[in-house]
N, CA, C and O atoms as CSV, one atom per row, in Angstrom:
chain,resi,resn,atom,element,x,y,z
A,1,UNK,N,N,394.568,72.544,63.498
A,1,UNK,CA,C,393.966,71.850,64.608
A,1,UNK,C,C,395.078,71.451,65.572
A,1,UNK,O,O,396.088,70.886,65.155
A,2,UNK,N,N,394.900,71.738,66.842
A,2,UNK,CA,C,395.901,71.503,67.871
A,2,UNK,C,C,395.549,70.229,68.642
A,2,UNK,O,O,394.948,70.294,69.715
A,3,UNK,N,N,395.922,69.073,68.095
A,3,UNK,CA,C,395.602,67.784,68.703
A,3,UNK,C,C,396.780,67.342,69.562
A,3,UNK,O,O,397.928,67.346,69.118
A,4,UNK,N,N,396.474,66.960,70.799
A,4,UNK,CA,C,397.514,66.542,71.741
A,4,UNK,C,C,397.077,65.294,72.491
A,4,UNK,O,O,395.889,64.984,72.581
A,5,UNK,N,N,398.067,64.584,73.027
A,5,UNK,CA,C,397.841,63.478,73.949
A,5,UNK,C,C,398.123,64.032,75.339
A,5,UNK,O,O,399.122,64.721,75.550
A,6,UNK,N,N,397.239,63.728,76.288
A,6,UNK,CA,C,397.378,64.236,77.649
A,6,UNK,C,C,397.349,63.093,78.650
A,6,UNK,O,O,396.688,62.078,78.433
A,7,UNK,N,N,398.068,63.268,79.744
A,7,UNK,CA,C,397.966,62.385,80.891
A,7,UNK,C,C,397.522,63.251,82.057
A,7,UNK,O,O,398.169,64.247,82.380
A,8,UNK,N,N,396.413,62.869,82.689
A,8,UNK,CA,C,395.860,63.628,83.805
A,8,UNK,C,C,396.368,63.086,85.136
A,8,UNK,O,O,396.866,61.963,85.203
A,9,UNK,N,N,396.242,63.878,86.189
A,9,UNK,CA,C,396.675,63.452,87.524
A,9,UNK,C,C,395.888,62.228,87.996
A,9,UNK,O,O,396.346,61.515,88.889
A,10,UNK,N,N,394.724,61.975,87.420
A,10,UNK,CA,C,393.917,60.803,87.754
A,10,UNK,C,C,394.466,59.526,87.132
A,10,UNK,O,O,394.004,58.428,87.442
A,11,UNK,N,N,395.471,59.676,86.238
A,11,UNK,CA,C,396.053,58.531,85.553
A,11,UNK,C,C,395.452,58.280,84.186
A,11,UNK,O,O,395.934,57.417,83.453
A,12,UNK,N,N,394.406,59.016,83.825
A,12,UNK,CA,C,393.761,58.825,82.523
A,12,UNK,C,C,394.637,59.389,81.407
A,12,UNK,O,O,395.247,60.448,81.549
A,13,UNK,N,N,394.684,58.653,80.288
A,13,UNK,CA,C,395.353,59.095,79.073
A,13,UNK,C,C,394.268,59.426,78.067
A,13,UNK,O,O,393.265,58.719,77.969
A,14,UNK,N,N,394.468,60.504,77.320
A,14,UNK,CA,C,393.465,60.881,76.325
A,14,UNK,C,C,394.092,61.624,75.168
A,14,UNK,O,O,395.230,62.090,75.236
A,15,UNK,N,N,393.315,61.720,74.104
A,15,UNK,CA,C,393.677,62.528,72.941
A,15,UNK,C,C,392.548,63.533,72.742
A,15,UNK,O,O,391.373,63.200,72.897
A,16,UNK,N,N,392.918,64.770,72.395
A,16,UNK,CA,C,391.914,65.816,72.259
A,16,UNK,C,C,392.485,66.987,71.478
A,16,UNK,O,O,393.696,67.203,71.439
A,17,UNK,N,N,391.585,67.735,70.857
A,17,UNK,CA,C,391.956,69.067,70.400
A,17,UNK,C,C,392.029,69.914,71.665
A,17,UNK,O,O,391.202,69.747,72.562
A,18,UNK,N,N,392.991,70.808,71.754
A,18,UNK,CA,C,393.076,71.645,72.944
A,18,UNK,C,C,393.213,73.118,72.570
A,18,UNK,O,O,393.752,73.475,71.522
A,19,UNK,N,N,392.703,73.955,73.470
A,19,UNK,CA,C,392.913,75.398,73.414
A,19,UNK,C,C,393.487,75.810,74.755
A,19,UNK,O,O,392.927,75.478,75.800
A,20,UNK,N,N,394.603,76.533,74.734
A,20,UNK,CA,C,395.240,77.004,75.963
A,20,UNK,C,C,394.610,78.324,76.366
A,20,UNK,O,O,394.643,79.291,75.606
A,21,UNK,N,N,394.034,78.365,77.566
A,21,UNK,CA,C,393.359,79.566,78.061
A,21,UNK,C,C,394.008,80.078,79.342
A,21,UNK,O,O,393.309,80.465,80.279
A,22,UNK,N,N,395.317,80.083,79.387
A,22,UNK,CA,C,396.005,80.549,80.591
A,22,UNK,C,C,396.073,79.463,81.638
A,22,UNK,O,O,396.818,78.498,81.470
A,23,UNK,N,N,395.305,79.592,82.734
A,23,UNK,CA,C,395.310,78.605,83.818
A,23,UNK,C,C,394.458,77.385,83.484
A,23,UNK,O,O,394.494,76.384,84.200
A,24,UNK,N,N,393.688,77.469,82.392
A,24,UNK,CA,C,392.808,76.368,81.995
A,24,UNK,C,C,393.146,75.890,80.586
A,24,UNK,O,O,393.768,76.599,79.796
A,25,UNK,N,N,392.721,74.684,80.307
A,25,UNK,CA,C,392.806,74.130,78.957
A,25,UNK,C,C,391.390,73.725,78.570
A,25,UNK,O,O,390.678,73.103,79.359
A,26,UNK,N,N,390.985,74.080,77.354
A,26,UNK,CA,C,389.707,73.604,76.834
A,26,UNK,C,C,389.971,72.361,76.007
A,26,UNK,O,O,390.755,72.388,75.058
A,27,UNK,N,N,389.308,71.268,76.373
A,27,UNK,CA,C,389.389,70.022,75.626
A,27,UNK,C,C,388.200,69.966,74.674
A,27,UNK,O,O,387.057,70.148,75.094
A,28,UNK,N,N,388.462,69.719,73.411
A,28,UNK,CA,C,387.414,69.639,72.400
A,28,UNK,C,C,387.393,68.209,71.862
A,28,UNK,O,O,388.400,67.722,71.347
A,29,UNK,N,N,386.252,67.540,71.982
A,29,UNK,CA,C,386.087,66.148,71.567
A,29,UNK,C,C,387.145,65.230,72.191
A,29,UNK,O,O,387.788,64.463,71.474
A,30,UNK,N,N,387.338,65.296,73.525
A,30,UNK,CA,C,388.343,64.434,74.155
A,30,UNK,C,C,387.918,62.971,74.182
A,30,UNK,O,O,386.751,62.648,74.404
A,31,UNK,N,N,388.889,62.099,73.952
A,31,UNK,CA,C,388.680,60.650,73.963
A,31,UNK,C,C,389.658,60.007,74.938
A,31,UNK,O,O,390.869,60.185,74.804
A,32,UNK,N,N,389.145,59.252,75.929
A,32,UNK,CA,C,389.985,58.511,76.863
A,32,UNK,C,C,390.434,57.218,76.194
A,32,UNK,O,O,389.697,56.623,75.408
A,33,UNK,N,N,391.662,56.786,76.519
A,33,UNK,CA,C,392.177,55.524,76.013
A,33,UNK,C,C,391.848,54.398,76.983
A,33,UNK,O,O,391.925,54.564,78.200
A,34,UNK,N,N,391.481,53.255,76.423
A,34,UNK,CA,C,391.218,52.055,77.200
A,34,UNK,C,C,392.034,50.918,76.599
A,34,UNK,O,O,392.208,50.848,75.383
A,35,UNK,N,N,392.533,50.030,77.452
A,35,UNK,CA,C,393.237,48.851,76.962
A,35,UNK,C,C,392.253,47.688,76.963
A,35,UNK,O,O,391.626,47.398,77.982
A,36,UNK,N,N,392.121,47.027,75.822
A,36,UNK,CA,C,391.234,45.871,75.702
A,36,UNK,C,C,392.071,44.660,75.287
A,36,UNK,O,O,393.271,44.785,75.041
A,37,UNK,N,N,391.448,43.512,75.211
A,37,UNK,CA,C,392.161,42.312,74.759
A,37,UNK,C,C,392.633,42.452,73.320
A,37,UNK,O,O,393.622,41.831,72.931
A,38,UNK,N,N,391.938,43.260,72.525
A,38,UNK,CA,C,392.299,43.463,71.119
A,38,UNK,C,C,393.314,44.586,70.926
A,38,UNK,O,O,393.842,44.745,69.825
A,39,UNK,N,N,393.597,45.360,71.956
A,39,UNK,CA,C,394.509,46.494,71.856
A,39,UNK,C,C,393.868,47.725,72.451
A,39,UNK,O,O,393.067,47.627,73.380
A,40,UNK,N,N,394.214,48.880,71.923
A,40,UNK,CA,C,393.669,50.128,72.427
A,40,UNK,C,C,392.275,50.398,71.867
A,40,UNK,O,O,391.960,50.024,70.737
A,41,UNK,N,N,391.452,51.052,72.677
A,41,UNK,CA,C,390.149,51.543,72.253
A,41,UNK,C,C,389.979,52.911,72.905
A,41,UNK,O,O,390.830,53.335,73.687
A,42,UNK,N,N,388.911,53.588,72.594
A,42,UNK,CA,C,388.679,54.886,73.214
A,42,UNK,C,C,387.199,55.074,73.490
A,42,UNK,O,O,386.340,54.369,72.961
A,43,UNK,N,N,386.939,56.057,74.342
A,43,UNK,CA,C,385.564,56.447,74.621
A,43,UNK,C,C,385.568,57.922,74.970
A,43,UNK,O,O,386.602,58.448,75.384
A,44,UNK,N,N,384.438,58.606,74.816
A,44,UNK,CA,C,384.378,60.024,75.166
A,44,UNK,C,C,384.723,60.246,76.637
A,44,UNK,O,O,384.494,59.372,77.474
A,45,UNK,N,N,385.267,61.404,76.943
A,45,UNK,CA,C,385.610,61.745,78.326
A,45,UNK,C,C,384.385,61.634,79.228
A,45,UNK,O,O,384.452,61.030,80.298
A,46,UNK,N,N,383.283,62.206,78.805
A,46,UNK,CA,C,382.022,62.136,79.553
A,46,UNK,C,C,380.947,61.598,78.609
A,46,UNK,O,O,380.251,62.382,77.964
A,47,UNK,N,N,380.800,60.275,78.518
A,47,UNK,CA,C,379.913,59.702,77.514
A,47,UNK,C,C,378.442,60.075,77.668
A,47,UNK,O,O,377.687,59.971,76.701
A,48,UNK,N,N,378.015,60.502,78.844
A,48,UNK,CA,C,376.607,60.856,79.044
A,48,UNK,C,C,376.331,62.342,78.818
A,48,UNK,O,O,375.197,62.793,78.981
A,49,UNK,N,N,377.366,63.108,78.442
A,49,UNK,CA,C,377.219,64.545,78.239
A,49,UNK,C,C,376.893,64.853,76.778
A,49,UNK,O,O,377.379,64.181,75.868
A,50,UNK,N,N,376.061,65.880,76.563
A,50,UNK,CA,C,375.798,66.320,75.191
A,50,UNK,C,C,376.844,67.326,74.733
A,50,UNK,O,O,376.885,67.681,73.555
A,51,UNK,N,N,377.694,67.793,75.652
A,51,UNK,CA,C,378.738,68.752,75.320
A,51,UNK,C,C,379.927,68.054,74.660
A,51,UNK,O,O,380.142,66.856,74.845
A,52,UNK,N,N,380.688,68.821,73.893
A,52,UNK,CA,C,381.923,68.286,73.333
A,52,UNK,C,C,383.138,69.130,73.731
A,52,UNK,O,O,384.257,68.849,73.301
A,53,UNK,N,N,382.919,70.168,74.553
A,53,UNK,CA,C,384.006,71.016,75.050
A,53,UNK,C,C,383.976,71.025,76.572
A,53,UNK,O,O,382.922,71.158,77.193
A,54,UNK,N,N,385.187,70.879,77.166
A,54,UNK,CA,C,385.304,70.830,78.618
A,54,UNK,C,C,386.529,71.633,79.037
A,54,UNK,O,O,387.595,71.513,78.434
A,55,UNK,N,N,386.372,72.445,80.064
A,55,UNK,CA,C,387.492,73.217,80.599
A,55,UNK,C,C,388.040,72.494,81.822
A,55,UNK,O,O,387.291,72.100,82.715
A,56,UNK,N,N,389.373,72.325,81.848
A,56,UNK,CA,C,390.024,71.732,83.008
A,56,UNK,C,C,391.195,72.617,83.409
A,56,UNK,O,O,391.764,73.335,82.587
A,57,UNK,N,N,391.538,72.551,84.674
A,57,UNK,CA,C,392.677,73.299,85.190
A,57,UNK,C,C,393.970,72.653,84.719
A,57,UNK,O,O,394.063,71.427,84.649
A,58,UNK,N,N,394.964,73.463,84.397
A,58,UNK,CA,C,396.271,72.925,84.021
A,58,UNK,C,C,396.892,72.148,85.171
A,58,UNK,O,O,397.760,71.304,84.946
A,59,UNK,N,N,396.458,72.420,86.411
A,59,UNK,CA,C,396.967,71.688,87.569
A,59,UNK,C,C,396.582,70.211,87.527
A,59,UNK,O,O,397.182,69.400,88.232
A,60,UNK,N,N,395.592,69.850,86.712
A,60,UNK,CA,C,395.136,68.466,86.610
A,60,UNK,C,C,395.820,67.701,85.478
A,60,UNK,O,O,395.504,66.539,85.226
A,61,UNK,N,N,396.757,68.361,84.801
A,61,UNK,CA,C,397.459,67.744,83.668
A,61,UNK,C,C,398.916,67.512,84.041
A,61,UNK,O,O,399.610,68.431,84.475
A,62,UNK,N,N,399.375,66.266,83.867
A,62,UNK,CA,C,400.781,65.946,84.144
A,62,UNK,C,C,401.640,66.186,82.919
A,62,UNK,O,O,402.703,66.802,83.003
A,63,UNK,N,N,401.160,65.685,81.750
A,63,UNK,CA,C,401.942,65.742,80.511
A,63,UNK,C,C,401.029,66.076,79.337
A,63,UNK,O,O,399.899,65.595,79.253
A,64,UNK,N,N,401.538,66.908,78.433
A,64,UNK,CA,C,400.908,67.159,77.133
A,64,UNK,C,C,401.961,66.845,76.083
A,64,UNK,O,O,403.082,67.347,76.154
A,65,UNK,N,N,401.601,66.006,75.096
A,65,UNK,CA,C,402.568,65.587,74.086
A,65,UNK,C,C,401.911,65.507,72.711
A,65,UNK,O,O,400.687,65.522,72.579
A,66,UNK,N,N,402.763,65.422,71.694
A,66,UNK,CA,C,402.295,65.232,70.329
A,66,UNK,C,C,401.859,63.778,70.155
A,66,UNK,O,O,402.570,62.878,70.602
A,67,UNK,N,N,400.721,63.521,69.523
A,67,UNK,CA,C,400.302,62.140,69.293
A,67,UNK,C,C,401.083,61.492,68.165
A,67,UNK,O,O,401.601,62.168,67.277
A,68,UNK,N,N,401.157,60.187,68.216
A,68,UNK,CA,C,401.696,59.397,67.127
A,68,UNK,C,C,400.856,59.682,65.872
A,68,UNK,O,O,399.668,59.985,65.983
A,69,UNK,N,N,401.459,59.589,64.694
A,69,UNK,CA,C,400.743,59.873,63.439
A,69,UNK,C,C,399.500,59.011,63.282
A,69,UNK,O,O,398.460,59.504,62.847
A,70,UNK,N,N,399.592,57.721,63.630
A,70,UNK,CA,C,398.421,56.842,63.505
A,70,UNK,C,C,397.290,57.311,64.405
A,70,UNK,O,O,396.132,57.336,63.987
A,71,UNK,N,N,397.612,57.678,65.627
A,71,UNK,CA,C,396.593,58.154,66.561
A,71,UNK,C,C,395.970,59.444,66.046
A,71,UNK,O,O,394.752,59.614,66.088
A,72,UNK,N,N,396.812,60.349,65.560
A,72,UNK,CA,C,396.317,61.614,65.005
A,72,UNK,C,C,395.387,61.354,63.816
A,72,UNK,O,O,394.338,61.988,63.698
A,73,UNK,N,N,395.767,60.426,62.938
A,73,UNK,CA,C,394.955,60.115,61.766
A,73,UNK,C,C,393.592,59.554,62.145
A,73,UNK,O,O,392.573,59.953,61.581
A,74,UNK,N,N,393.572,58.638,63.092
A,74,UNK,CA,C,392.304,58.050,63.515
A,74,UNK,C,C,391.422,59.125,64.143
A,74,UNK,O,O,390.227,59.193,63.857
A,75,UNK,N,N,392.005,59.963,64.994
A,75,UNK,CA,C,391.248,61.049,65.629
A,75,UNK,C,C,390.721,62.024,64.567
A,75,UNK,O,O,389.549,62.400,64.593
A,76,UNK,N,N,391.589,62.427,63.638
A,76,UNK,CA,C,391.183,63.351,62.565
A,76,UNK,C,C,390.067,62.780,61.704
A,76,UNK,O,O,389.166,63.509,61.289
A,77,UNK,N,N,390.122,61.488,61.437
A,77,UNK,CA,C,389.095,60.893,60.585
A,77,UNK,C,C,387.730,60.914,61.270
A,77,UNK,O,O,386.698,60.940,60.599
A,78,UNK,N,N,387.721,60.902,62.594
A,78,UNK,CA,C,386.450,60.893,63.329
A,78,UNK,C,C,386.000,62.293,63.746
A,78,UNK,O,O,384.810,62.600,63.675
A,79,UNK,N,N,386.934,63.148,64.182
A,79,UNK,CA,C,386.562,64.445,64.758
A,79,UNK,C,C,387.110,65.658,64.015
A,79,UNK,O,O,386.652,66.777,64.244
A,80,UNK,N,N,388.073,65.456,63.140
A,80,UNK,CA,C,388.720,66.609,62.532
A,80,UNK,C,C,388.372,66.800,61.075
A,80,UNK,O,O,387.247,66.554,60.640
A,81,UNK,N,N,389.360,67.242,60.341
A,81,UNK,CA,C,389.189,67.588,58.932
A,81,UNK,C,C,389.067,66.373,58.031
A,81,UNK,O,O,388.619,66.480,56.889
A,82,UNK,N,N,389.465,65.219,58.547
A,82,UNK,CA,C,389.482,64.024,57.712
A,82,UNK,C,C,390.789,63.848,56.978
A,82,UNK,O,O,391.017,62.807,56.362
A,83,UNK,N,N,391.668,64.861,57.032
A,83,UNK,CA,C,392.980,64.783,56.383
A,83,UNK,C,C,393.885,63.918,57.254
A,83,UNK,O,O,393.987,64.133,58.461
A,84,UNK,N,N,394.539,62.941,56.633
A,84,UNK,CA,C,395.424,62.055,57.383
A,84,UNK,C,C,396.833,62.134,56.829
A,84,UNK,O,O,397.041,62.402,55.645
A,85,UNK,N,N,397.803,61.895,57.710
A,85,UNK,CA,C,399.206,61.859,57.330
A,85,UNK,C,C,399.564,60.447,56.901
A,85,UNK,O,O,398.862,59.507,57.273
A,86,UNK,N,N,400.644,60.261,56.122
A,86,UNK,CA,C,401.083,58.894,55.814
A,86,UNK,C,C,401.306,58.144,57.119
A,86,UNK,O,O,401.919,58.673,58.046
A,87,UNK,N,N,400.810,56.911,57.192
A,87,UNK,CA,C,400.843,56.188,58.466
A,87,UNK,C,C,402.132,55.406,58.649
A,87,UNK,O,O,402.825,55.052,57.695
A,88,UNK,N,N,402.422,55.153,59.927
A,88,UNK,CA,C,403.505,54.264,60.330
A,88,UNK,C,C,402.867,53.163,61.155
A,88,UNK,O,O,401.724,53.305,61.591
A,89,UNK,N,N,403.570,52.083,61.377
A,89,UNK,CA,C,403.011,50.953,62.114
A,89,UNK,C,C,403.099,51.186,63.623
A,89,UNK,O,O,404.174,51.487,64.141
A,90,UNK,N,N,401.980,51.049,64.324
A,90,UNK,CA,C,401.932,51.134,65.782
A,90,UNK,C,C,401.319,49.838,66.275
A,90,UNK,O,O,400.121,49.615,66.101
A,91,UNK,N,N,402.118,48.986,66.883
A,91,UNK,CA,C,401.649,47.666,67.312
A,91,UNK,C,C,400.505,47.769,68.299
A,91,UNK,O,O,400.546,48.569,69.234
A,92,UNK,N,N,399.494,46.960,68.087
A,92,UNK,CA,C,398.374,46.889,69.017
A,92,UNK,C,C,397.336,47.992,68.844
A,92,UNK,O,O,396.306,47.980,69.519
A,93,UNK,N,N,397.590,48.938,67.953
A,93,UNK,CA,C,396.650,50.058,67.794
A,93,UNK,C,C,395.588,49.671,66.787
A,93,UNK,O,O,395.891,49.406,65.624
A,94,UNK,N,N,394.314,49.638,67.243
A,94,UNK,CA,C,393.207,49.269,66.385
A,94,UNK,C,C,392.322,50.450,66.055
A,94,UNK,O,O,391.301,50.276,65.390
A,95,UNK,N,N,392.671,51.630,66.488
A,95,UNK,CA,C,391.857,52.809,66.225
A,95,UNK,C,C,390.746,52.976,67.228
A,95,UNK,O,O,390.676,52.263,68.229
A,96,UNK,N,N,389.886,53.917,66.953
A,96,UNK,CA,C,388.789,54.226,67.878
A,96,UNK,C,C,387.603,53.374,67.562
A,96,UNK,O,O,386.572,53.480,68.227
């Protein structure tokens, strides 16, 4: 599973499975990050959509990076295989 953290030109940060399709990237089960009083939270990229795959132009992506192990584990437990890596401490991270 190719899970990445992305920053879009709109300023949104998200975590998603991705597929590279040349000039486009397919986002699978993308989750936007939100800052709350309790720490980080997330929500679907398009919460009113029944779809879970979205194609975006690479021109709309500023950065693609590897997620922290804790973030990857939380994402995997909800959308992936359920297999998690040994965790490390990430301050303020409360999961999804």
